C-alpha positions in Angstrom: 150.1 9.3 -67.8 149.4 12.7 -69.2 150.2 13.8 -72.7 154.0 14.2 -73.2 154.2 17.8 -74.0 157.1 20.2 -73.5 156.1 23.0 -70.9 156.6 26.6 -71.6 159.0 26.9 -68.6 161.2 24.0 -69.6 164.5 24.9 -71.2 164.3 25.1 -75.1 167.0 22.5 -75.5 167.3 20.5 -72.3 169.7 17.9 -73.7 171.8 18.8 -76.8 171.5 16.1 -79.1 174.6 17.1 -80.8 176.7 15.6 -78.1 175.6 11.8 -78.5 175.6 12.6 -82.3 179.3 13.5 -82.0 180.1 10.4 -80.2 178.4 8.3 -82.9 180.2 10.0 -85.8 183.7 9.4 -83.9 182.8 5.8 -83.5 181.9 5.3 -87.0 184.7 7.3 -88.4 186.9 4.2 -88.6 186.3 0.4 -88.8 189.2 0.0 -86.3 186.6 0.4 -83.4 184.6 -2.6 -84.4 187.3 -4.8 -86.0 190.2 -4.4 -83.7 190.2 -7.2 -81.1 190.8 -4.7 -78.2 188.4 -2.1 -79.5 185.8 -4.7 -80.3 185.3 -5.3 -76.5 183.9 -1.9 -75.9 182.0 -1.7 -79.3 178.7 -3.3 -78.3 178.8 -1.2 -75.0 179.1 2.1 -76.9 176.4 0.9 -79.5 174.1 0.1 -76.5 174.8 3.3 -74.8 174.3 5.6 -77.7 171.1 3.9 -78.6 169.9 4.2 -74.9 170.9 7.8 -74.6 169.3 8.6 -78.0 166.0 7.3 -76.7 166.4 9.2 -73.4 167.4 12.5 -75.3 164.4 12.4 -77.6 162.0 11.6 -74.8 163.1 14.1 -72.2 163.5 16.9 -74.6 159.7 16.8 -75.4 158.5 15.7 -71.9 156.3 17.3 -69.2 158.3 16.1 -66.1 156.6 17.5 -63.2 152.8 17.5 -63.9 152.1 14.3 -62.1 153.6 11.6 -59.9 153.8 9.2 -63.0 155.5 11.8 -65.1 158.0 12.7 -62.4 158.9 9.0 -61.8 159.3 8.7 -65.6 161.8 11.5 -65.7 163.9 10.1 -62.9 163.7 6.7 -64.6 164.9 8.1 -68.0 167.5 10.5 -66.1 168.9 7.4 -64.3 169.6 5.5 -67.6 171.8 8.5 -68.6 173.5 8.7 -65.2 174.1 4.8 -65.0 175.3 4.9 -68.8 177.8 7.7 -68.0 179.0 5.9 -65.0 179.7 2.7 -66.9 181.2 4.7 -69.8 184.0 6.0 -67.5 184.4 2.6 -66.1 184.9 1.3 -69.6 187.2 4.0 -70.6 189.2 3.6 -67.4 188.8 7.4 -66.6 187.7 9.1 -63.4 184.4 10.9 -63.7 185.2 14.7 -63.0 181.8 15.1 -61.3 182.2 12.4 -58.9 182.8 14.5 -55.9 180.8 17.4 -57.1 177.9 18.8 -54.8 176.9 21.9 -56.6 173.5 20.7 -58.1 171.6 19.7 -55.1 170.9 21.8 -52.0 170.2 18.5 -49.9 173.6 17.6 -48.5 172.5 14.8 -46.2 172.7 14.1 -42.5 176.1 15.4 -41.9 176.1 17.9 -44.8 178.8 16.2 -46.9 176.7 14.3 -49.5 177.7 14.6 -53.2 175.3 15.0 -56.0 175.7 11.4 -57.0 174.8 10.3 -53.4 171.7 12.4 -53.4 170.4 11.2 -56.8 171.0 7.5 -55.7 169.0 8.2 -52.6 166.2 9.9 -54.5 166.3 7.1 -57.2 165.9 4.5 -54.3 162.9 6.1 -52.7 161.1 7.3 -55.7 161.0 4.0 -57.8 163.9 1.6 -57.2 163.4 0.6 -53.6 160.6 2.6 -52.2 159.3 0.1 -49.7 162.8 -0.6 -48.1 165.5 1.9 -48.5 168.5 1.5 -46.0 171.7 1.6 -48.0 172.3 5.4 -48.3 174.4 6.2 -45.0 174.6 10.0 -46.1 170.7 10.2 -45.7 169.7 7.1 -43.6 170.8 6.5 -40.2 172.4 3.1 -39.1 169.8 0.3 -38.9 167.1 2.8 -40.2 164.8 1.8 -43.0 163.0 4.3 -45.0 159.7 3.9 -46.9 158.0 6.0 -49.6 154.4 5.9 -50.4 154.7 8.4 -53.4 156.7 11.1 -55.1 155.7 14.7 -54.6 154.9 16.5 -58.0 152.1 18.3 -59.9 149.9 20.8 -58.1 150.8 19.9 -54.5 151.2 22.1 -51.6 155.0 22.4 -52.3 154.6 23.3 -56.1 156.6 24.3 -58.0 159.1 22.1 -55.8 159.2 18.1 -56.2 160.3 15.4 -53.8 159.4 12.3 -52.0 157.2 11.6 -49.0 159.1 9.5 -46.5 158.2 7.2 -43.6 161.1 6.0 -41.3 161.4 3.0 -39.0 163.2 5.5 -36.5 160.0 7.5 -36.2 157.1 5.3 -37.4 154.4 7.9 -36.2 156.0 10.9 -38.2 156.5 11.5 -41.8 158.8 13.8 -43.8 158.4 15.5 -47.0 161.7 15.9 -48.7 161.5 18.4 -51.4 163.7 20.4 -53.6 163.6 22.7 -56.7 163.1 20.6 -60.1 165.8 22.8 -61.5 168.4 21.2 -59.2 167.4 17.7 -60.6 167.4 19.0 -64.3 170.8 20.6 -63.9 172.3 17.2 -62.6 171.0 15.2 -65.4 172.1 17.9 -67.8 175.7 18.0 -66.2 175.9 14.1 -66.4 174.8 13.9 -70.1 177.4 16.6 -71.1 180.0 14.2 -69.8 179.6 12.1 -72.7 181.8 14.4 -74.7 184.7 12.9 -72.6 184.0 9.6 -74.5 183.9 11.4 -77.8 187.4 13.0 -77.0 188.7 9.6 -75.7 187.8 7.9 -79.0 189.1 10.8 -81.2 192.5 10.6 -79.4 192.7 6.8 -79.9 192.0 7.4 -83.6 194.8 10.0 -83.7 197.1 7.4 -82.2 196.1 4.6 -84.6 196.7 7.0 -87.5 200.0 8.0 -86.2 201.0 4.3 -86.1 199.6 3.6 -89.6 201.4 6.5 -91.1 204.6 4.8 -90.3 204.0 2.0 -92.7 204.4 3.2 -96.3 203.7 1.1 -99.4 206.6 -0.6 -101.0 206.7 0.9 -104.7 209.9 -0.9 -105.8 208.0 -4.1 -106.3 206.3 -5.4 -109.5 202.9 -4.1 -109.8 201.0 -7.1 -108.4 203.4 -7.2 -105.3 203.0 -3.5 -104.7 199.2 -3.9 -104.8 199.7 -7.1 -102.2 201.7 -4.8 -100.1 199.0 -2.0 -100.2 196.5 -4.8 -99.4 198.4 -5.7 -96.3 198.4 -2.2 -95.1 194.8 -1.6 -95.6 194.1 -4.8 -94.0 195.8 -3.6 -91.0 193.7 -0.4 -90.9 190.6 -2.5 -91.3 189.7 -0.5 -94.5 187.3 -3.1 -95.8 185.6 -1.4 -98.8 189.1 -0.4 -100.2 190.4 -3.9 -99.7 187.7 -5.4 -102.0 188.8 -3.0 -104.8 192.5 -3.8 -104.5 191.9 -7.6 -104.3 189.7 -7.2 -107.5 192.8 -5.4 -109.2 195.3 -8.1 -108.0 192.8 -10.7 -109.6 192.5 -8.5 -112.9 196.4 -8.4 -113.1 196.9 -12.1 -112.4 194.4 -13.9 -114.2 195.4 -16.1 -117.1 193.8 -15.2 -120.5 191.9 -18.1 -122.2 191.6 -16.7 -125.8 194.5 -15.0 -127.8 192.0 -12.5 -129.1 191.7 -11.1 -125.6 195.5 -10.6 -125.0 195.8 -7.1 -126.6 192.4 -5.5 -125.1 193.0 -7.0 -121.7 196.6 -5.6 -121.7 195.4 -2.1 -122.5 193.1 -2.1 -119.4 195.8 -3.8 -117.2 198.2 -0.9 -118.3 195.8 1.6 -117.2 195.4 -0.1 -113.8 199.1 -0.2 -113.4 199.6 3.5 -114.4 197.1 4.3 -111.6 199.0 2.5 -108.9 201.3 5.2 -108.0 198.3 7.5 -107.2 196.7 4.8 -105.1 200.1 4.6 -103.1 200.1 8.2 -102.5 196.6 8.2 -101.1 197.3 5.1 -98.7 200.5 6.7 -97.6 198.7 10.1 -96.7 195.8 8.3 -95.1 193.4 10.5 -97.1 190.6 8.1 -97.5 188.3 10.8 -99.0 190.7 11.0 -102.0 190.2 7.4 -102.7 186.5 7.8 -103.7 187.6 9.9 -106.8 190.9 8.4 -107.6 191.6 6.9 -111.0 192.4 3.4 -109.6 188.7 3.2 -108.2 187.2 4.5 -111.4 189.2 1.9 -113.4 188.0 -1.1 -111.3 184.6 0.1 -111.3 184.6 1.5 -114.7 181.4 2.8 -116.3 181.1 4.6 -119.6 179.2 7.8 -119.7 176.6 6.2 -121.9 175.3 2.6 -122.0 172.7 0.8 -123.8 169.1 0.4 -122.3 169.3 -1.9 -119.6 173.0 -2.0 -119.4 173.4 -1.0 -115.8 170.8 -3.6 -114.6 172.8 -6.3 -116.7 176.0 -5.3 -114.9 174.4 -5.3 -111.4 173.1 -8.9 -112.0 176.4 -10.1 -113.8 178.6 -8.8 -110.8 176.2 -9.9 -108.0 174.8 -13.3 -109.2 177.4 -14.7 -111.5 178.4 -17.3 -108.9 178.1 -21.1 -109.6 177.3 -21.7 -106.0 174.3 -19.4 -106.4 172.0 -22.0 -107.9 169.0 -19.8 -107.8 170.4 -16.8 -109.6 173.2 -18.0 -111.6 171.2 -19.0 -114.9 169.6 -15.5 -114.6 173.1 -13.9 -114.5 174.2 -15.9 -117.6 171.2 -14.5 -119.6 172.2 -11.0 -118.5 175.8 -11.7 -119.6 174.5 -12.9 -123.0 172.7 -9.6 -123.3 175.6 -7.4 -122.3 177.8 -9.3 -124.6 175.5 -8.9 -127.6 174.9 -5.1 -126.8 178.5 -4.0 -126.0 181.2 -6.5 -125.0 181.6 -8.4 -128.4 183.0 -5.1 -129.9 186.2 -5.5 -127.6 186.5 -8.9 -126.3 185.5 -12.7 -126.8 183.6 -14.0 -123.9 182.5 -17.4 -123.5 180.1 -18.6 -120.9 182.4 -21.6 -120.1 185.0 -19.2 -118.7 185.7 -19.1 -115.0 183.8 -16.1 -113.4 186.8 -14.1 -112.5 187.9 -14.2 -116.1 184.5 -13.0 -117.2 184.6 -10.1 -114.6 188.0 -9.0 -116.2 186.7 -9.3 -119.8 183.3 -7.2 -118.9 185.4 -4.6 -117.2 188.0 -4.4 -120.0 185.0 -4.0 -122.4 183.6 -1.2 -120.0 187.0 0.5 -120.0 187.6 0.3 -123.9 184.1 1.7 -124.4 184.6 4.6 -121.9 187.8 5.4 -123.8 186.2 5.2 -127.1 183.5 7.7 -125.9 185.9 10.0 -124.4 188.0 10.4 -127.7 
């Protein structure tokens, strides 16, 4: 195959990669599309579609399509992946392809002059590479009981240049041959038109997300409950929206507000931290009720659950990472190492505010470490 180089006479941008990028962004905009049981049925298809289309766009946008027989067949092959992908896309979405009956791209209209663009492309696909030695299932181009054969496609510096096409033998006229040619621009316009239809999937997914958000907005957090129960209600709401990363933080807060404290010395400092969490719940509820996930990233509640002072001793961040990652008795390979990091963190900071024993349950240790971080941050800000 010749070098893959984009020719000067090919459109500067054949397939706009923003079209497939927009689809990917919409699908990734909410976990509902890969968590909801109904949406999950389509998730793998769309992942496969987007990856295939990405490959096709990247390849075709830098490809010399008509310089040789091999390159022309390759162009039709990659173009066919786009056409086939769009066909199944509309099927999955239960939508009608608006170009289904279109006949504006190709000038070859078939035996009776009523073939659509899709029918011509399927005919071209069959003869060029799919079924070149026995094509008989295209009634708009092949007569009843006729079989057509193709020894090669027409491309490169042929007698028909700059047109492209297919040489055809027919069982109806075994002594004759027919060279079916057409401007390459017709084929490129067809592939481009099919590719642009991906925006229908993007709009459909966007509309479904609007529907989900409308339904989600109907459920508000019950703020009349006790703080822990309010958080539990918020948790159920976020689970119904599949907000996984927010769910973890609220589960942590519920744990911090409900854990029994082992040592009396820790009652007062832990209560200061708990009061701060409780005070931040109202803002959290506002964000959940408004469905404004972006505000969650910078809200006081999140900062408290993942509290970090402006300044930490050398190695402090590393110690915290290992404590919150490996302090699990089921992790036999890393647990002892996490305990060593906890000892260092306690010696350098935590002991100033709370009493930590290595015999405490992991959840209580996490609460005490977070309490120490909160109090240290408060001290630094004074």
